[in-house]
PAMAR-341279 format. One line per 10 residues: their letters; for each residue x, y, z of N, C-alpha, C, O. Coordinates in nm, 2 decimals. Example, Ala and Ser with C-alpha at 12.3 -4.5 7.8 and 13.67 -1.06 7.14 Angstrom:
PAMAR-341279
AS) 1.32/-0.57/0.78/1.23/-0.45/0.78/1.32/-0.33/0.78/1.42/-0.33/0.85 ~ 1.28/-0.22/0.71/1.37/-0.11/0.71/1.29/0.00/0.79/1.34/0.11/0.80
END
This chain:
PAMAR-341279
MSKMSNVENS) 12.12/13.13/9.09/12.04/13.01/9.06/12.09/12.89/9.14/12.21/12.86/9.13 ~ 12.00/12.82/9.20/12.05/12.70/9.28/12.07/12.58/9.19/12.01/12.58/9.07 ~ 12.14/12.48/9.23/12.17/12.37/9.15/12.05/12.28/9.14/11.98/12.26/9.23 ~ 12.03/12.22/9.02/11.92/12.13/9.00/11.95/12.00/9.07/12.06/11.96/9.10 ~ 11.84/11.92/9.09/11.85/11.79/9.16/11.92/11.69/9.07/11.92/11.70/8.95 ~ 11.97/11.59/9.14/12.04/11.48/9.07/11.94/11.39/9.00/11.82/11.37/9.04 ~ 11.97/11.33/8.89/11.88/11.24/8.81/11.85/11.12/8.89/11.74/11.06/8.86 ~ 11.94/11.07/8.98/11.90/10.96/9.06/11.78/11.00/9.15/11.77/11.11/9.19 ~ 11.70/10.90/9.18/11.58/10.93/9.26/11.48/11.02/9.19/11.39/11.07/9.26 ~ 11.49/11.04/9.06/11.40/11.13/8.99/11.27/11.06/8.96/11.26/10.93/8.94
VTARLKKQEH) 11.16/11.13/8.94/11.03/11.08/8.91/10.97/11.17/8.80/11.02/11.28/8.77 ~ 10.85/11.13/8.75/10.79/11.21/8.65/10.68/11.30/8.71/10.60/11.25/8.79 ~ 10.67/11.42/8.66/10.55/11.51/8.69/10.48/11.53/8.56/10.54/11.56/8.46 ~ 10.35/11.51/8.56/10.28/11.50/8.43/10.15/11.59/8.44/10.08/11.60/8.54 ~ 10.13/11.66/8.33/10.01/11.74/8.32/9.94/11.72/8.18/10.01/11.73/8.08 ~ 9.81/11.69/8.18/9.74/11.67/8.06/9.65/11.79/8.03/9.57/11.83/8.11 ~ 9.67/11.85/7.91/9.59/11.96/7.87/9.55/11.95/7.72/9.64/11.92/7.64 ~ 9.42/11.97/7.70/9.38/11.96/7.56/9.43/11.84/7.48/9.47/11.85/7.37 ~ 9.41/11.73/7.54/9.45/11.60/7.48/9.60/11.58/7.46/9.64/11.49/7.40 ~ 9.68/11.67/7.52/9.82/11.66/7.51/9.88/11.63/7.65/9.82/11.66/7.75
SFEILVNCEK) 9.99/11.55/7.65/10.05/11.52/7.78/10.19/11.58/7.78/10.27/11.57/7.69 ~ 10.22/11.65/7.89/10.35/11.72/7.91/10.41/11.66/8.04/10.35/11.66/8.14 ~ 10.54/11.62/8.02/10.61/11.56/8.14/10.74/11.63/8.16/10.81/11.67/8.07 ~ 10.78/11.63/8.29/10.91/11.68/8.33/10.97/11.58/8.43/10.90/11.51/8.49 ~ 11.10/11.58/8.44/11.17/11.50/8.54/11.20/11.58/8.66/11.26/11.69/8.66 ~ 11.16/11.53/8.78/11.17/11.60/8.90/11.22/11.52/9.02/11.22/11.39/9.01 ~ 11.27/11.58/9.12/11.30/11.51/9.25/11.17/11.50/9.32/11.11/11.60/9.35 ~ 11.13/11.38/9.36/11.00/11.36/9.42/10.98/11.45/9.55/10.88/11.52/9.55 ~ 11.06/11.44/9.64/11.04/11.52/9.77/11.05/11.67/9.75/10.96/11.74/9.80 ~ 11.14/11.71/9.67/11.16/11.86/9.64/11.04/11.91/9.56/11.00/12.02/9.58
AMQYKRGDAE) 10.99/11.83/9.47/10.87/11.87/9.39/10.75/11.89/9.48/10.67/11.98/9.46 ~ 10.73/11.80/9.57/10.61/11.81/9.66/10.63/11.93/9.75/10.54/12.00/9.79 ~ 10.76/11.96/9.79/10.78/12.08/9.87/10.76/12.20/9.79/10.70/12.30/9.84 ~ 10.79/12.20/9.66/10.77/12.31/9.57/10.62/12.34/9.56/10.58/12.46/9.56 ~ 10.54/12.24/9.55/10.39/12.25/9.55/10.34/12.33/9.67/10.25/12.41/9.66 ~ 10.41/12.31/9.78/10.36/12.37/9.91/10.43/12.51/9.93/10.40/12.58/10.02 ~ 10.52/12.54/9.84/10.59/12.67/9.85/10.71/12.66/9.94/10.76/12.76/9.99 ~ 10.76/12.54/9.96/10.87/12.52/10.06/11.01/12.49/9.99/11.10/12.45/10.05 ~ 11.01/12.50/9.85/11.14/12.47/9.78/11.14/12.56/9.66/11.04/12.60/9.61 ~ 11.26/12.58/9.61/11.28/12.65/9.48/11.26/12.56/9.36/11.27/12.44/9.37
LDEALVTDAV) 11.23/12.63/9.25/11.21/12.55/9.12/11.33/12.46/9.09/11.31/12.35/9.05 ~ 11.45/12.52/9.10/11.57/12.45/9.06/11.59/12.33/9.15/11.66/12.23/9.11 ~ 11.55/12.34/9.27/11.56/12.22/9.36/11.47/12.11/9.32/11.51/11.99/9.34 ~ 11.36/12.14/9.26/11.26/12.04/9.22/11.30/11.98/9.09/11.28/11.86/9.07 ~ 11.35/12.06/9.00/11.38/12.01/8.86/11.51/11.93/8.85/11.61/11.96/8.91 ~ 11.50/11.82/8.77/11.62/11.75/8.74/11.68/11.80/8.61/11.80/11.80/8.59 ~ 11.59/11.85/8.52/11.63/11.90/8.39/11.52/12.00/8.34/11.41/12.00/8.39 ~ 11.56/12.10/8.26/11.47/12.20/8.21/11.38/12.14/8.10/11.28/12.20/8.06 ~ 11.42/12.02/8.04/11.35/11.97/7.93/11.20/11.94/7.96/11.17/11.89/8.07 ~ 11.11/11.96/7.86/10.97/11.93/7.87/10.94/11.82/7.76/10.97/11.84/7.65
FKDIKKGEHA) 10.89/11.71/7.81/10.87/11.59/7.72/10.72/11.57/7.69/10.63/11.62/7.77 ~ 10.69/11.50/7.58/10.55/11.45/7.57/10.55/11.31/7.61/10.44/11.25/7.64 ~ 10.66/11.24/7.61/10.67/11.10/7.67/10.82/11.08/7.71/10.91/11.06/7.63 ~ 10.84/11.09/7.84/10.97/11.07/7.89/11.03/10.93/7.86/11.15/10.92/7.82 ~ 10.95/10.83/7.88/11.00/10.69/7.86/11.05/10.67/7.72/11.15/10.60/7.69 ~ 10.99/10.74/7.62/11.03/10.72/7.48/11.13/10.83/7.44/11.19/10.83/7.33 ~ 11.16/10.92/7.54/11.25/11.03/7.51/11.20/11.13/7.41/11.28/11.20/7.35 ~ 11.07/11.14/7.39/11.01/11.23/7.30/10.98/11.37/7.36/10.91/11.38/7.46 ~ 11.05/11.47/7.31/11.03/11.61/7.37/10.90/11.67/7.31/10.86/11.64/7.20 ~ 10.84/11.76/7.40/10.73/11.84/7.35/10.78/11.94/7.25/10.88/12.00/7.27
SETDLVNIFG) 10.70/11.97/7.15/10.74/12.07/7.05/10.71/12.21/7.10/10.62/12.23/7.18 ~ 10.80/12.30/7.05/10.78/12.44/7.10/10.64/12.49/7.05/10.58/12.58/7.12 ~ 10.59/12.44/6.94/10.46/12.48/6.89/10.35/12.44/6.99/10.26/12.52/7.02 ~ 10.36/12.32/7.04/10.26/12.27/7.14/10.27/12.36/7.27/10.17/12.39/7.33 ~ 10.39/12.39/7.31/10.41/12.46/7.43/10.35/12.60/7.41/10.28/12.65/7.51 ~ 10.37/12.67/7.30/10.31/12.80/7.28/10.16/12.79/7.27/10.09/12.87/7.33 ~ 10.11/12.69/7.20/9.97/12.68/7.18/9.89/12.65/7.31/9.78/12.70/7.33 ~ 9.95/12.57/7.40/9.89/12.52/7.52/9.92/12.62/7.64/9.83/12.65/7.72 ~ 10.05/12.66/7.65/10.09/12.74/7.77/10.11/12.89/7.74/10.12/12.97/7.83 ~ 10.11/12.92/7.61/10.13/13.06/7.57/10.27/13.10/7.57/10.30/13.22/7.57
TDDKRAVAEV) 10.37/13.01/7.59/10.51/13.04/7.59/10.59/12.92/7.56/10.54/12.80/7.58 ~ 10.71/12.94/7.51/10.80/12.83/7.48/10.91/12.82/7.59/11.01/12.75/7.58 ~ 10.89/12.91/7.69/10.99/12.91/7.81/10.97/12.78/7.89/10.87/12.77/7.96 ~ 11.06/12.69/7.88/11.04/12.56/7.94/11.03/12.57/8.09/10.96/12.49/8.16 ~ 11.10/12.66/8.15/11.10/12.68/8.30/10.96/12.72/8.34/10.91/12.68/8.44 ~ 10.90/12.82/8.26/10.77/12.86/8.30/10.67/12.75/8.28/10.57/12.74/8.36 ~ 10.69/12.67/8.18/10.60/12.55/8.16/10.61/12.45/8.27/10.52/12.40/8.32 ~ 10.74/12.43/8.32/10.77/12.34/8.43/10.70/12.38/8.55/10.65/12.30/8.63 ~ 10.69/12.51/8.58/10.62/12.57/8.70/10.48/12.53/8.69/10.42/12.49/8.80 ~ 10.41/12.54/8.58/10.27/12.51/8.56/10.25/12.36/8.59/10.16/12.32/8.66
ILKKGEIQLT) 10.34/12.28/8.53/10.33/12.13/8.54/10.34/12.09/8.69/10.26/12.01/8.74 ~ 10.44/12.15/8.76/10.46/12.12/8.90/10.34/12.16/8.99/10.30/12.09/9.07 ~ 10.28/12.28/8.96/10.18/12.33/9.04/10.04/12.27/9.01/9.96/12.25/9.11 ~ 10.02/12.23/8.89/9.88/12.18/8.85/9.88/12.03/8.81/9.77/11.97/8.80 ~ 10.00/11.98/8.79/10.00/11.84/8.74/10.01/11.74/8.85/10.01/11.77/8.97 ~ 10.03/11.61/8.81/10.04/11.50/8.91/10.19/11.46/8.92/10.26/11.45/8.82 ~ 10.23/11.44/9.04/10.37/11.40/9.06/10.38/11.25/9.10/10.31/11.21/9.20 ~ 10.45/11.17/9.03/10.47/11.03/9.06/10.55/11.02/9.19/10.65/11.08/9.21 ~ 10.49/10.95/9.29/10.56/10.94/9.42/10.63/10.81/9.43/10.58/10.70/9.40 ~ 10.75/10.81/9.49/10.83/10.69/9.51/10.77/10.62/9.63/10.70/10.68/9.72
TEYKSKLREE) 10.80/10.49/9.64/10.76/10.41/9.76/10.81/10.46/9.88/10.75/10.47/9.99 ~ 10.94/10.51/9.88/11.00/10.57/10.00/10.93/10.69/10.04/10.92/10.71/10.16 ~ 10.89/10.78/9.95/10.83/10.90/9.99/10.69/10.87/10.05/10.65/10.94/10.15 ~ 10.62/10.78/9.99/10.49/10.74/10.05/10.50/10.69/10.19/10.42/10.72/10.28 ~ 10.61/10.61/10.21/10.63/10.55/10.34/10.66/10.66/10.44/10.62/10.66/10.55 ~ 10.74/10.76/10.39/10.77/10.88/10.48/10.64/10.95/10.52/10.63/11.00/10.63 ~ 10.55/10.97/10.42/10.43/11.04/10.45/10.35/10.97/10.55/10.29/11.03/10.64 ~ 10.34/10.83/10.53/10.26/10.75/10.63/10.32/10.76/10.77/10.24/10.77/10.87 ~ 10.45/10.76/10.78/10.52/10.77/10.91/10.49/10.91/10.98/10.46/10.91/11.10 ~ 10.49/11.01/10.90/10.46/11.15/10.95/10.32/11.15/10.99/10.29/11.21/11.10
KKKKIAFIIS) 10.23/11.10/10.91/10.09/11.10/10.94/10.06/11.02/11.07/9.97/11.05/11.15 ~ 10.13/10.90/11.08/10.11/10.82/11.20/10.15/10.90/11.33/10.07/10.89/11.43 ~ 10.26/10.97/11.32/10.30/11.04/11.44/10.20/11.15/11.48/10.18/11.18/11.59 ~ 10.14/11.22/11.37/10.05/11.32/11.40/9.92/11.26/11.46/9.86/11.32/11.55 ~ 9.88/11.15/11.41/9.76/11.08/11.46/9.78/11.04/11.61/9.69/11.07/11.69 ~ 9.90/10.99/11.64/9.93/10.94/11.77/9.93/11.06/11.87/9.89/11.06/11.98 ~ 9.98/11.18/11.82/9.99/11.30/11.90/9.85/11.35/11.93/9.82/11.38/12.04 ~ 9.76/11.35/11.83/9.62/11.39/11.85/9.55/11.30/11.96/9.49/11.35/12.05 ~ 9.57/11.17/11.94/9.51/11.08/12.04/9.56/11.10/12.18/9.49/11.10/12.28 ~ 9.69/11.13/12.19/9.75/11.15/12.32/9.70/11.28/12.39/9.69/11.29/12.51
QYAVNPQNNL) 9.66/11.37/12.30/9.60/11.50/12.35/9.45/11.49/12.39/9.41/11.56/12.48 ~ 9.38/11.42/12.31/9.23/11.42/12.31/9.18/11.30/12.39/9.06/11.30/12.43 ~ 9.25/11.20/12.41/9.20/11.07/12.47/9.26/11.05/12.60/9.37/11.10/12.64 ~ 9.18/10.97/12.68/9.23/10.93/12.82/9.21/10.79/12.84/9.13/10.72/12.77 ~ 9.28/10.74/12.94/9.25/10.60/12.99/9.14/10.61/13.09/9.15/10.67/13.20 ~ 9.02/10.55/13.06/8.90/10.57/13.15/8.92/10.50/13.28/8.84/10.53/13.38 ~ 9.03/10.42/13.30/9.05/10.36/13.43/9.11/10.45/13.53/9.09/10.44/13.65 ~ 9.18/10.55/13.48/9.24/10.65/13.58/9.22/10.80/13.53/9.26/10.89/13.60 ~ 9.15/10.81/13.41/9.12/10.94/13.36/9.25/11.02/13.32/9.25/11.15/13.32 ~ 9.36/10.95/13.29/9.48/11.02/13.25/9.51/10.98/13.10/9.47/10.88/13.05
PHPLERIESV) 9.58/11.07/13.04/9.62/11.04/12.90/9.72/10.93/12.89/9.80/10.91/12.98 ~ 9.72/10.86/12.78/9.82/10.76/12.75/9.94/10.82/12.70/9.94/10.92/12.62 ~ 10.06/10.78/12.74/10.19/10.83/12.68/10.19/10.82/12.53/10.15/10.72/12.48 ~ 10.25/10.91/12.47/10.26/10.91/12.32/10.33/10.79/12.27/10.29/10.73/12.17 ~ 10.44/10.75/12.34/10.51/10.63/12.30/10.43/10.50/12.30/10.44/10.41/12.22 ~ 10.34/10.50/12.40/10.26/10.38/12.42/10.15/10.37/12.30/10.13/10.26/12.25 ~ 10.10/10.49/12.27/10.00/10.49/12.16/10.07/10.45/12.03/10.01/10.37/11.95 ~ 10.19/10.50/12.00/10.26/10.46/11.87/10.29/10.31/11.88/10.28/10.25/11.77 ~ 10.33/10.26/11.99/10.36/10.12/12.00/10.24/10.03/11.97/10.26/9.93/11.90 ~ 10.13/10.07/12.02/10.01/9.99/12.00/9.96/10.00/11.85/9.91/9.91/11.79
MDERKVKIEE) 9.98/10.12/11.79/9.95/10.14/11.65/10.03/10.04/11.57/9.98/9.98/11.47 ~ 10.16/10.03/11.60/10.25/9.94/11.53/10.21/9.79/11.56/10.21/9.71/11.46 ~ 10.17/9.76/11.68/10.13/9.63/11.72/10.01/9.58/11.64/10.00/9.47/11.60 ~ 9.91/9.68/11.63/9.79/9.65/11.56/9.81/9.66/11.41/9.72/9.62/11.33 ~ 9.92/9.71/11.36/9.95/9.73/11.22/9.83/9.81/11.16/9.78/9.77/11.05 ~ 9.80/9.92/11.22/9.69/10.00/11.17/9.72/10.06/11.04/9.84/10.10/11.01 ~ 9.63/10.07/10.95/9.65/10.12/10.82/9.64/10.28/10.82/9.54/10.34/10.87 ~ 9.75/10.34/10.78/9.76/10.48/10.77/9.74/10.53/10.62/9.82/10.48/10.54 ~ 9.65/10.62/10.60/9.63/10.67/10.46/9.71/10.80/10.45/9.67/10.90/10.51 ~ 9.81/10.80/10.36/9.90/10.91/10.36/9.84/11.04/10.30/9.88/11.15/10.33
FKSAEGQVES) 9.73/11.02/10.22/9.67/11.14/10.16/9.54/11.18/10.23/9.47/11.28/10.19 ~ 9.50/11.12/10.34/9.38/11.15/10.42/9.43/11.23/10.54/9.53/11.19/10.60 ~ 9.36/11.33/10.58/9.40/11.41/10.70/9.41/11.32/10.82/9.34/11.22/10.84 ~ 9.50/11.36/10.91/9.52/11.29/11.04/9.39/11.29/11.12/9.35/11.19/11.18 ~ 9.33/11.41/11.12/9.20/11.42/11.20/9.09/11.33/11.15/9.01/11.28/11.23 ~ 9.09/11.31/11.02/8.99/11.22/10.96/9.01/11.08/10.98/8.92/11.00/10.95 ~ 9.12/11.04/11.04/9.16/10.90/11.06/9.15/10.86/11.21/9.16/10.74/11.24 ~ 9.15/10.96/11.30/9.16/10.94/11.44/9.06/10.84/11.49/9.09/10.74/11.56 ~ 8.93/10.86/11.47/8.82/10.78/11.53/8.83/10.64/11.49/8.81/10.55/11.57 ~ 8.86/10.61/11.36/8.86/10.47/11.31/8.98/10.40/11.37/8.97/10.28/11.40
IISELKEILP) 9.09/10.47/11.39/9.21/10.41/11.45/9.19/10.39/11.60/9.24/10.29/11.65 ~ 9.13/10.48/11.67/9.09/10.46/11.81/9.01/10.33/11.83/9.03/10.26/11.92 ~ 8.92/10.31/11.74/8.83/10.19/11.75/8.92/10.06/11.74/8.89/9.96/11.80 ~ 9.03/10.07/11.66/9.12/9.95/11.66/9.20/9.94/11.78/9.22/9.83/11.83 ~ 9.25/10.06/11.83/9.34/10.06/11.95/9.26/10.01/12.07/9.32/9.95/12.16 ~ 9.13/10.03/12.08/9.05/9.99/12.19/9.05/9.84/12.22/9.03/9.79/12.33 ~ 9.09/9.76/12.12/9.10/9.61/12.13/9.22/9.58/12.22/9.23/9.47/12.27 ~ 9.31/9.67/12.24/9.43/9.65/12.32/9.44/9.74/12.43/9.48/9.71/12.54 ~ 9.40/9.87/12.41/9.42/9.98/12.50/9.29/10.03/12.55/9.20/10.07/12.47 ~ 9.27/10.04/12.68/9.15/10.11/12.73/9.16/10.26/12.70/9.25/10.33/12.74
ISYEIKKLNL) 9.07/10.31/12.62/9.08/10.45/12.57/8.94/10.51/12.56/8.85/10.45/12.50 ~ 8.94/10.64/12.60/8.81/10.72/12.58/8.85/10.84/12.51/8.94/10.92/12.56 ~ 8.78/10.87/12.41/8.81/10.99/12.32/8.70/11.09/12.33/8.59/11.06/12.29 ~ 8.73/11.20/12.39/8.62/11.30/12.41/8.67/11.44/12.42/8.79/11.46/12.47 ~ 8.59/11.54/12.39/8.62/11.68/12.41/8.51/11.73/12.51/8.39/11.71/12.49 ~ 8.55/11.79/12.62/8.46/11.84/12.72/8.44/11.99/12.70/8.53/12.07/12.67 ~ 8.32/12.03/12.74/8.28/12.18/12.74/8.28/12.22/12.89/8.20/12.16/12.96 ~ 8.35/12.32/12.92/8.36/12.37/13.06/8.33/12.51/13.07/8.36/12.59/12.98 ~ 8.28/12.55/13.18/8.27/12.69/13.22/8.37/12.72/13.33/8.37/12.65/13.43 ~ 8.46/12.81/13.31/8.57/12.85/13.40/8.54/12.99/13.45/8.52/13.08/13.37
VIPADASGRS) 8.56/13.01/13.58/8.55/13.14/13.64/8.68/13.17/13.71/8.73/13.10/13.80 ~ 8.75/13.28/13.65/8.89/13.31/13.70/8.88/13.43/13.79/8.82/13.53/13.76 ~ 8.95/13.43/13.91/8.96/13.54/13.99/9.01/13.67/13.92/9.09/13.65/13.83 ~ 8.97/13.78/13.96/9.01/13.91/13.89/9.16/13.92/13.89/9.21/13.97/13.79 ~ 9.23/13.89/14.00/9.38/13.92/14.00/9.45/13.82/13.92/9.58/13.83/13.90 ~ 9.39/13.71/13.86/9.46/13.61/13.78/9.40/13.61/13.64/9.45/13.54/13.55 ~ 9.30/13.69/13.61/9.23/13.68/13.48/9.32/13.72/13.36/9.32/13.65/13.26 ~ 9.40/13.82/13.38/9.49/13.87/13.27/9.59/13.76/13.23/9.62/13.74/13.11 ~ 9.65/13.69/13.33/9.75/13.59/13.31/9.69/13.46/13.26/9.76/13.37/13.22 ~ 9.56/13.45/13.27/9.50/13.32/13.24/9.48/13.29/13.09/9.47/13.18/13.05
FGIIKKYSKI) 9.47/13.40/13.01/9.44/13.38/12.87/9.53/13.29/12.80/9.49/13.20/12.72 ~ 9.66/13.31/12.82/9.76/13.23/12.75/9.75/13.08/12.79/9.76/13.00/12.70 ~ 9.72/13.06/12.91/9.71/12.92/12.96/9.58/12.85/12.89/9.58/12.74/12.84 ~ 9.47/12.93/12.90/9.34/12.88/12.84/9.36/12.85/12.69/9.31/12.74/12.65 ~ 9.43/12.94/12.62/9.44/12.92/12.48/9.54/12.80/12.45/9.53/12.74/12.34 ~ 9.63/12.78/12.54/9.73/12.67/12.52/9.66/12.53/12.52/9.69/12.44/12.45 ~ 9.56/12.52/12.61/9.50/12.39/12.63/9.36/12.37/12.57/9.32/12.26/12.55 ~ 9.30/12.48/12.53/9.16/12.47/12.49/9.12/12.57/12.39/9.19/12.66/12.35 ~ 8.99/12.56/12.34/8.94/12.65/12.25/8.83/12.74/12.32/8.74/12.68/12.38 ~ 8.85/12.87/12.31/8.75/12.96/12.38/8.63/12.97/12.30/8.63/13.01/12.18
LKEEWLGDGR) 8.51/12.94/12.36/8.38/12.95/12.30/8.32/13.09/12.33/8.25/13.15/12.24 ~ 8.33/13.13/12.45/8.27/13.26/12.50/8.34/13.31/12.62/8.38/13.23/12.70 ~ 8.35/13.44/12.62/8.42/13.50/12.74/8.33/13.62/12.79/8.27/13.69/12.71 ~ 8.33/13.64/12.92/8.24/13.74/12.98/8.31/13.80/13.11/8.35/13.72/13.20 ~ 8.32/13.93/13.12/8.37/13.99/13.24/8.26/14.01/13.34/8.16/14.07/13.30 ~ 8.27/13.95/13.45/8.16/13.97/13.55/8.18/14.10/13.63/8.28/14.17/13.62 ~ 8.07/14.14/13.70/8.07/14.27/13.76/8.18/14.29/13.87/8.22/14.40/13.89 ~ 8.22/14.18/13.93/8.33/14.19/14.03/8.47/14.18/13.98/8.56/14.16/14.06 ~ 8.48/14.18/13.84/8.61/14.17/13.78/8.66/14.03/13.75/8.76/14.02/13.69 ~ 8.58/13.93/13.79/8.62/13.80/13.75/8.59/13.77/13.60/8.51/13.84/13.54
LSVNVEVPAG) 8.66/13.67/13.55/8.64/13.63/13.41/8.57/13.50/13.40/8.62/13.40/13.46 ~ 8.46/13.50/13.32/8.39/13.37/13.30/8.41/13.33/13.16/8.39/13.41/13.06 ~ 8.46/13.21/13.14/8.50/13.16/13.00/8.44/13.02/12.98/8.45/12.93/13.06 ~ 8.38/13.01/12.86/8.33/12.88/12.82/8.43/12.82/12.72/8.47/12.89/12.63 ~ 8.48/12.70/12.74/8.58/12.64/12.66/8.55/12.50/12.62/8.47/12.43/12.68 ~ 8.62/12.46/12.51/8.62/12.32/12.47/8.76/12.27/12.50/8.86/12.33/12.45 ~ 8.78/12.16/12.57/8.91/12.11/12.61/8.91/11.96/12.59/8.83/11.89/12.63 ~ 9.02/11.91/12.52/9.03/11.77/12.51/9.05/11.70/12.64/9.11/11.76/12.73 ~ 8.98/11.59/12.66/8.98/11.52/12.79/9.13/11.50/12.84/9.15/11.52/12.96 ~ 9.22/11.47/12.75/9.35/11.45/12.79/9.43/11.57/12.84/9.53/11.56/12.90
LQEGLFNDLN) 9.38/11.69/12.81/9.44/11.81/12.85/9.38/11.88/12.97/9.43/11.98/13.02 ~ 9.27/11.83/13.02/9.19/11.89/13.12/9.27/11.91/13.25/9.27/12.02/13.31 ~ 9.34/11.81/13.29/9.42/11.81/13.41/9.53/11.92/13.40/9.55/11.99/13.50 ~ 9.60/11.93/13.29/9.70/12.03/13.27/9.65/12.17/13.28/9.71/12.26/13.34 ~ 9.53/12.19/13.22/9.46/12.32/13.22/9.43/12.36/13.36/9.46/12.47/13.40 ~ 9.37/12.27/13.44/9.34/12.30/13.58/9.46/12.33/13.66/9.47/12.42/13.75 ~ 9.57/12.24/13.64/9.69/12.26/13.72/9.75/12.40/13.70/9.79/12.47/13.79 ~ 9.76/12.44/13.57/9.83/12.56/13.54/9.75/12.68/13.58/9.80/12.78/13.63 ~ 9.61/12.67/13.57/9.53/12.78/13.61/9.53/12.80/13.76/9.54/12.91/13.81 ~ 9.53/12.69/13.84/9.52/12.70/13.98/9.66/12.74/14.04/9.67/12.80/14.15
NIAHGQIESK) 9.77/12.72/13.96/9.90/12.77/14.01/9.90/12.92/14.01/9.96/12.98/14.10 ~ 9.84/12.99/13.91/9.84/13.13/13.91/9.72/13.19/13.99/9.73/13.31/14.03 ~ 9.62/13.11/14.02/9.50/13.16/14.09/9.50/13.10/14.23/9.39/13.12/14.30 ~ 9.60/13.04/14.28/9.61/12.98/14.41/9.49/12.89/14.45/9.44/12.90/14.56 ~ 9.45/12.81/14.35/9.34/12.71/14.37/9.20/12.77/14.37/9.11/12.71/14.42 ~ 9.19/12.90/14.33/9.06/12.97/14.34/8.98/12.96/14.21/8.89/13.04/14.19 ~ 9.01/12.87/14.12/8.94/12.86/13.99/8.81/12.78/14.02/8.80/12.68/14.09 ~ 8.70/12.83/13.96/8.57/12.77/13.97/8.55/12.70/13.83/8.57/12.76/13.73 ~ 8.50/12.58/13.83/8.47/12.51/13.70/8.35/12.42/13.71/8.32/12.37/13.82 ~ 8.28/12.41/13.60/8.17/12.32/13.59/8.16/12.27/13.45/8.18/12.34/13.35
EMK) 8.12/12.15/13.43/8.10/12.09/13.30/7.97/12.13/13.24/7.87/12.13/13.31 ~ 7.97/12.17/13.11/7.85/12.21/13.04/7.80/12.10/12.96/7.88/12.01/12.91 ~ 7.67/12.09/12.94/7.61/11.99/12.85/7.62/12.03/12.71/7.57/11.96/12.62
END
């Protein structure tokens, strides 16, 4: 059995069932990891005790535990509370979530967007710097993908930026077709593939504008510049 978390930095996890409230004391970060399946129960728990009101120090009765959860095993009850209840988040943890989300958003923008002045992607560090300069609001519980477009509209006030995904048809020579799949999958999403009568491979793909140059460079390296491509509508 692993050691339980320290009481310092502990927060409340709460579950309301049938007009009853059940609370446990947990480590904020480890409790969130446990919800995702990335931590053990003992790492998340500060104590085995189950309360009806932690602030008042009132413990939940064994009768209530049996009636609501079907068991008086406090660890089993704690598992349910952690998985189905709400975990109070510390300011520090929320800040950490926002920072992680910011980096993911910046990475997506660096991959999918380009500078329309030279058709090249902006460096990741530059995007993060402008996000900080603009003090863009990051929502820690909203997906990074769902925030990209609104944040790009803010960055455009400082940074020339074009955000687009292109659809391309690529025709790969027969002698390079087998080696091309790994490269194509690295940079793009394959929509359709077809082997032509002469052994060449025809592939329709969606590729972020910022990755198009890398895709062409890597494919032409193995095909000696013999890649055919055209933009699809």
